C-alpha positions as CSV (number, residue, x, y, z in Angstrom):
1,X,11.6,-8.5,47.6
2,X,10.2,-9.9,44.4
3,X,10.7,-13.6,43.8
4,X,12.4,-14.5,40.7
5,X,10.6,-16.8,38.3
6,X,12.5,-18.6,35.6
7,X,11.6,-17.4,32.1
8,X,11.1,-21.0,31.0
9,X,7.8,-21.0,32.9
10,X,6.3,-18.6,30.4
11,X,7.8,-19.8,27.1
12,X,7.6,-23.1,25.4
13,X,10.6,-25.4,25.7
14,X,10.9,-25.6,21.9
15,X,11.5,-22.4,20.0
16,X,11.9,-20.2,23.1
17,X,8.6,-18.5,22.7
18,X,9.8,-16.2,20.0
19,X,7.2,-17.5,17.5
20,X,4.6,-15.2,19.0
21,X,6.8,-12.1,18.4
22,X,7.5,-13.2,14.8
23,X,3.8,-13.7,14.1
24,X,3.0,-10.4,15.7
25,X,5.7,-8.7,13.6
26,X,4.4,-10.3,10.5
27,X,0.8,-9.2,11.4
28,X,1.9,-5.6,12.0
29,X,4.0,-5.5,8.8
30,X,1.0,-6.8,6.8
31,X,-1.3,-4.3,8.4
32,X,1.1,-1.5,7.7
33,X,1.4,-2.6,4.0
34,X,-2.4,-2.8,3.7
35,X,-2.9,0.7,5.2
36,X,-0.3,2.1,2.8
37,X,-1.9,0.4,-0.2
38,X,-5.4,1.6,0.9
39,X,-4.0,5.2,1.2
40,X,-2.3,4.9,-2.2
41,X,-5.5,3.6,-3.7
42,X,-7.6,6.5,-2.4
43,X,-5.0,9.0,-3.6
44,X,-5.0,7.3,-7.0
45,X,-8.8,7.4,-7.1
46,X,-8.5,11.2,-6.7
47,X,-5.5,11.8,-8.9
48,X,-6.3,9.8,-12.0
49,X,-9.6,11.5,-13.0
50,X,-8.1,14.9,-12.2
51,X,-4.9,14.3,-14.2
52,X,-6.8,13.0,-17.2
53,X,-9.6,15.6,-17.1
54,X,-12.1,12.7,-16.6
55,X,-11.0,10.6,-19.5
56,X,-9.6,7.8,-17.4
57,X,-11.4,5.9,-14.7
58,X,-10.6,3.6,-11.9
59,X,-12.1,0.1,-11.5
60,X,-13.7,-0.6,-8.1
61,X,-11.4,-2.1,-5.5
62,X,-12.5,-5.7,-5.7
63,X,-13.4,-5.9,-9.4
64,X,-12.3,-9.0,-11.3
65,X,-10.6,-8.5,-14.6
66,X,-8.7,-11.3,-16.3
67,X,-5.0,-10.9,-17.1
68,X,-5.8,-11.2,-20.8
69,X,-8.0,-8.1,-20.6
70,X,-5.3,-5.9,-19.1
71,X,-2.1,-4.3,-20.4
72,X,1.0,-2.8,-18.8
73,X,1.5,-5.7,-16.4
74,X,-2.1,-5.8,-15.2
75,X,-2.3,-2.1,-14.4
76,X,-4.7,-0.9,-17.2
77,X,-7.9,-2.4,-18.6
78,X,-9.0,-1.0,-21.9
79,X,-12.5,-1.2,-23.4
80,X,-13.6,0.1,-26.8
81,X,-14.5,3.5,-25.3
82,X,-12.5,4.0,-22.1
83,X,-9.3,3.3,-20.2
84,X,-9.7,2.0,-16.7
85,X,-6.9,1.6,-14.1
86,X,-7.1,-1.7,-12.1
87,X,-6.9,-1.5,-8.3
88,X,-3.2,-2.3,-8.5
89,X,-2.7,0.4,-11.1
90,X,-4.7,2.9,-9.1
91,X,-2.6,2.2,-6.0
92,X,0.6,2.5,-8.1
93,X,-0.4,5.9,-9.4
94,X,-1.4,6.9,-5.9
95,X,2.0,5.8,-4.5
96,X,3.8,7.8,-7.2
97,X,1.7,10.9,-6.4
98,X,2.5,10.5,-2.7
99,X,6.2,10.1,-3.5
100,X,6.1,13.2,-5.7
101,X,4.3,15.1,-2.9
102,X,6.9,14.1,-0.3
103,X,9.7,15.0,-2.6
104,X,8.2,18.4,-3.3
105,X,7.6,18.9,0.4
106,X,11.2,18.1,1.2
107,X,12.4,20.4,-1.5
108,X,10.3,23.3,-0.3
109,X,11.5,22.7,3.3
110,X,15.1,22.7,2.1
111,X,14.7,25.9,0.1
112,X,12.9,27.6,3.0
113,X,15.6,26.6,5.6
114,X,18.8,27.2,3.5
């Protein structure tokens, strides 16, 4: 028969050992958010030039633009000749495109099955 070992031998006496699971949960949540933001950024990088017929561009991911140089809450950077979406703006557009794609997919599924 297996010997029983008290759980207190494996956890700290203060906090019950749950801090590890909280940190792991925070890490996984942050990783998931980062993956979604990266996916949205890539979709936005594809969608913005297509939707604008090449008139609008996306700034590189880690480019630095001051808040004073942006408009629409930091989503757009305008120069004298062109409109650029910041990385946050690009990810926002990508998220919106993904949301529209998911809604369209659900609608098509619903129409097909009913």
